[in-house]
N, C-alpha and C positions, 0 to 999 in steps of 0.2 A: 531611523525615521519610520516607525511602525504606525504611529497615529498622527494625524494632522487635521487641522480644521480646513473648511472650504476656503477661508480667507488665506491661510498659509499656502494651500495648493495654488491659488491664484497668484500669490507672490512668487512661488517657486517657478511657475511657468513664465511669469514676467521677467524674472531674473535670468532664466535660461535663454529667453529670446534676446535679451539685452547683451548677454555674454557670448552666446554661440550663434545666434541667428543674426541676420542682417536687420530684419524688422519683421513685424507681423505681416502675414499675407493679408490682402484686403478682405473685407467682410464677405464679399460674394465668393471669393476663392475658398475661404474657410467654411462657408456654408456648403459648398460643393464637396470639400474634403470631409466634412462631418457626414454628409449623405453617403459618401463612399465608404467611410468607416462603419457606419450602421449596416450597409450592405455586406461588408465583410463579416460582421457579427451574425447577420442573418444567414449567410452561407454556412457558417460553422454550426449554427443551430439546426439548419436543414440536414447537415451531414451527421451530427451527433444525435439529435433527438428525432429527426425526420427520417424519411425513407431514402434520401440520397446517400451515396457512398463517397468517400474521399477520393480525389484524384491523387496520383502519386506525389505531386509536388505540393499538396496542401497539408500534409501530415504534421508539419512543424508549428502550425497555428494553435493558439489557445484562446479560449473564451475570455479569460482574465486579461490577456494582452490586448485583445480587440476592445474590451470595455475600457481599458486604460487609454487606448488611442482615442476613443470617443470622448472620454473625460478631458483629455489633453486639449483637443480641438474646442470643446465646449468652454473650457477655461480660457483659452485664447480669445474666443469670441466675446466672452464676458469682459475680459480685460480691455479689449480694443473698443468696446462700446460703452464702457464705464458702468457696467452692471456689477453690483455687489451680490454675488450668488448666495452668500450667507443670508442676507436680508430677504432676498427673493424666495429662497427655499423656506424660510420660516413663515413668510406670508402665505406661501403656497400650501404648506401643511395646515395652517390655520384655516384657509379657505376650504380645503378638502374636509377638514374636521367639521366645520360648520355645515357644509353642504351634505356630507355623506355619513355623519355620525350614526344615523339609524338605517341608512339605505342598505348597506350590506348585511347588517344583522337581520333585517326584515326580508331579505331576498330568499325566497323559497328555492331558487335554483342553486344556491350555494350549499 
């Protein structure tokens, strides 16, 4: 399973929840978990790319694992709220392209 679509990822999460989980956590709980997971990723970035050093018990964490945790919770939230992330992602890219197609190219700071 090296490549999969966003739709397939949503299905995998849904099947896992139905097989191994009792149910989805409610939306507010998942929003809180998402925030927690983003904080864990931020902590790793501060340790790896910033000035902070690792604590002894933090050395087993990986950026990829934390990103996957974030993706998992986001997929859960999409499933439980009826969001098709494939469609939303495509619309978002189209919006960004229309809005920003010249913005970055013309940014003298870049």
